[in-house]
Structures are given as C-alpha cells and as structure tokens.
N, C-alpha and C positions, 0 to 999 in steps of 0.2 A: 709402284709409284715411279714415274719417269720424270726427271727434271729436264726441261728444255734448255738448249744453249742460250746463253745471254752474252751481252757485250762484256760484262765484268768477268766472265769465265774465260775470256780470250778465245772463244770459239771451241773450247774443249768440252767433251762430254763429261757430265758429272752425274753421279747417282745411278749409273748403269750397274746392274747386278752381274756377278760372275756367272759364266756358264758352268755346267757340271764338269766339262773337260778342263776348263781353266782352273777350277778349284782343285781338280786332280793334279794338274801340272804344278800349281803353286805349293800344294801340300805334298811335295815330292819326297821320294826316298832315293838318295844317291846310290844306295846299295842296289836297288832295283835297276837303276840306270846302268850299273856296271855288269848286270846280268844280261843285258841286251846283246843279241848277236851283232856282229859288226855291220851286217847289211841293214839292220833296223835303226842304227844310230842316225843316219842322215834324215830319216823321216821324223824321228823324235826331235832332232835339232830344229827342223822346220816348225814343228808344233810349238816348241818352247819359244822360238823367235816370235811367232805370231802372238802367243799369249803374253809375252814380255812387252811387245809394242802396244797391245791393247790395254794392258795394265797401266803403262805409262800415259797413254792417251786419256785414261780414266782417272789420272792423278793418284793411282795406287802405287806409289813409288817403292814402298817396302816389298810389295809383291813383285814388282819389276826387278828389283835388286836380287831377290831370291832366285828368280828365273834366270837372270844374268849369270849368277854364280853357278847355277846348275848347267847352263849352256857352256860355260867355260870348262867345267869338269868333263862334260861329254866331248867337247872339241879336243881336249887334251887326251882323252882316252882314244879317240879316233886317230890322232896323230901317233900315239904309241903303238897302235896295232897295225899301222900301214908299213 
C-alpha cells in the first residue's frame, strides 16, 4: 500500500516501506562495523548516510537517530585509524 503525498504531510513521503538494505542498516551491529577494513569504512558511511536521510524523509525519526549514532561511531573509528 502506498500513500500519496498530501498538503497536510508537508510534501513528505509517508507510508513507504523500508528496503532490505535499509532494514539491514537500521538493525545494525556496531561490533560488525568495527570489523570492517579501513578501506571499507567510507563506503559503509555513504550507505548509512543515504539510509539515514531516507528514514528522516519518511518520518522514521527513531531509525534515523539509530543510523546517526552508527554513523558517528564509524566516523570516530575512521579518525582513530588515520
């Protein structure tokens, strides 16, 4: 079921289902992130940023916050390893 944009929704998408990739990113495992090689971290950061923005646009703020926290953890790890 897809709900169309309306004036009352402020032009934001609502009712959009999560993709399998986004579900995987939201249901994250920080330990798995710390097992990534340093050269894999930038790609994962881009994936998480995209999923976080999509979650916020879909008004799934809890998911967006979880992704933000995960993003911060990865960025801190990247800075520690450089």
